[in-house]
N, C-alpha and C positions, 0 to 999 in steps of 0.2 A: 502493499501498500504506498503510497506516495503521501511525502507530509509538506505541507503548506502553515512557513514559517510568518505570521503578521505580528511585528512590533508596532498596533493601531496608536499611537501619539496623538498628542490634542493638535499639533499642529504640521507632522510629517507622520508617515507610516511606511516602515522599512518590511520590506514585503518580499518571500525568494522562497524556491522550492528548497529544501534542506541537502539536494544535492546539485544547487545553481548557486550563482551568486544574487546577495542583494540588490534591490532598487528603492532608492529612497522617494516619495512620490506626497504630495502636499495631499494630505487629508482633509482635503474641503473642496465648496465647490465656489467658483467665482462668477460672480453676473455681472453684465456689463449695464454703464449707465449708458452708453447710447446706441447700439445694438437689439434695441425694442427688449431690452432685458434678457437678451438672450442668457445662458447657461453654459457655463463650462466648468466639468468636471475633474478633480485631480492634474493628470501630466498635460490636460488637455488646453493648460494654460500656454505652454509650448507653441500650441497655432496664433496666439495672441502676440501681433506686435508692437501696442502698446497698451502697455496692461494698467496705465495710470486711468485710463476710466473703468478699472475694475473695483469692486467689491466682495469682502470673501463674507461666505456663512458656512461658519463651522458647526461640526458636530457635538464637539468638547465647549463646557461653559465651567469655567471653573476648578478645571482637572477631571470633569464628569461627565460622560457620554449619556448626552440629554436631547439631542437634536436626530433620533432615530431614522427621519427621513432622507433627512443628508448623505448621514451612513451610510443607509443602505445603498445609496445611489452612488457612494462611491466605491464604496464593496463592488455594487453590479458590474462596477467599469474596469476594476482590478480583478474580478475571477471570470468576467468576461471573453469572450473573443479576440477583443483590443488590445489583453495584456497577456495573464495567464492559463486561457482557455481551462481551468478548472474542472476537472470531472469529479463531480461530489461522489460517485457512485465506486470511487476508488482514493478519495483523497480523508486523509485527517488531518488538522489545523491544529496548531500552537499558536496562541492569540493574547496580546495583556493586556491588564486592568491595571487601574492606578491599586494603589497602597487603602485601604479601608472601603473599600466599594461598596456600594449601598446594593442590599439584596435585591432591590426589585432591576437595577439594572444589570446586575447578575440575569437573574431570570429571563428579563428581557433576551439578552444575546445567548441564551440558552436556547431559548424557543425559534430565534432564527438561524444561528448556527444549525441546530438539528430540523428544525422543522419547516423552515423556509428552501435554506439550502440544501439541507440534508448529507450535510459533511457525515462520514461515516465515523469519527471518533474525534474528540474535541479538548485541550488543555487551555485552561484558563490562568496564570499565570501572571506576577508580577515582574515587570521588564527589571526591576533592582535582582529579582532572584535568580533569573537568566544570566544577568551579569556576572552576580556570585557565579552563581553553575561554572562558567566559563573562564573564572578567577582561578579558582578551585581545579578546577582541570588542569590550569599552566603551571598552577605552584600546589605542588601537591603533596609539598611540607607543610604549609598553612594552616592550622585551626580553626581560624578567628578572621572573619576582617568586617569594616563598614563600609557599606555601598551608598554613596552619595552619591543620588538619582538627581540629578537637574533637570525638569523639563520646561515645557510650554509654558507650566502654570503654578508651579511653585515644585519646589528642591525636599524631598525625602532622607531623612537620614536612617539607614536599615542594618542594624548588624545581623551578622551570621555568625553561625558556629556549627562546624562539622558538617558544611551544607545545610543548615536548617535556617531558618531565619529564625528571630527572635521577636517574638510578637511584640511582649509588653516595651521593646526596646524601642520600635520603631516611632521617628516624630517627625517632626516638620521644624527644621532649624537649621540657622547661619553659622551655627559654630561646631567645629566637630569634634575638636580634639578635645573639647569637659566633657566629649560623651567617653573617653577612655581614662580609666583611671592615670594617676600623674606618675608613678614607676616604670608605665610602658611607654618605649618608643613609638609615636606614631612615625608608620611610612605612609606617605599619598603616592599612590601612581593613575598618572593618567595614564588610558589607554591611545592608543596610536590613533584609532577610528571612533571616539565615544559617543559617536550619534548612531554605528550600528551595533556598538559592543553587544546588547541586551541581546541583536537579532543572532548575531555569531551566537551564541549562548543558548538560544531555543533551537539553532542548526544542530549544534553539538551535544544537545538534548535527544533532540530525536530520532540520534543516532545512539541513543543510550539501550544497551542489551536489554533493559527494565522499561522501556517508554511506554510498551504497551500495557504494562501493569500501573501506570499513570494516568494515563488519557480516562475518559473518561466515552464508551462508544455510543453510537444510537440506540442500541437495544438498549443497553443501562439506562437511557433517559427514559425514552418511551415505555419501561418497566417501572423505574422508580421518579420519573417525575423530577420536580426541584429537588428532592428529597437529597438526589448526590450532588449537590454545590459544595458540601464538605470534602470530599474527597480531590478537587480542585487546589484543595488549597497543599503548597506541596511546600 
């Protein structure tokens, strides 16, 4: 089964199959003020010679996915014939969601992924968790790390230990050093390509031998409904 990795950010979508390269695409629509309110979706912006007459329509507000009409249109474009030509009957998806996501948003995403698009399996996961997964893969001797996830809407500080996120320690903050005990030396690592770092973590996760045990299948969802949401929280 093919796995599509989608880091669904509030400003850009980082998307690609786990065996291919990533593409960074605007996660929004653009509407022209002059061309009879014509709407452009995602990378259709490249067709515009003068973008000064456009205004954004974003699916996210204050870091949370609230405009499902816009998000559906962006996903329709990304999953469709012009972009990734997704065969939903043979594709699973790894998709990111923000920390402290609302259950109503999670349930809506479950319904859209399984009922509308009919992906065969899905894994909802924080972008920071994917970044931590890649970091631990590259640094096998490290037991703990703190992920500073600075996105379009806000910055989260999230501690991870032995590959697991420490939920009680996650916060929105501007000062990283204060989160570590004074007797510990802090080493700050900036990835070479921070925008796609979480996506690369999702790519590695999709290649993990235990990946099939992490995802929720469409059969699981059809049998148990939203009761399976806890399985997403890895």
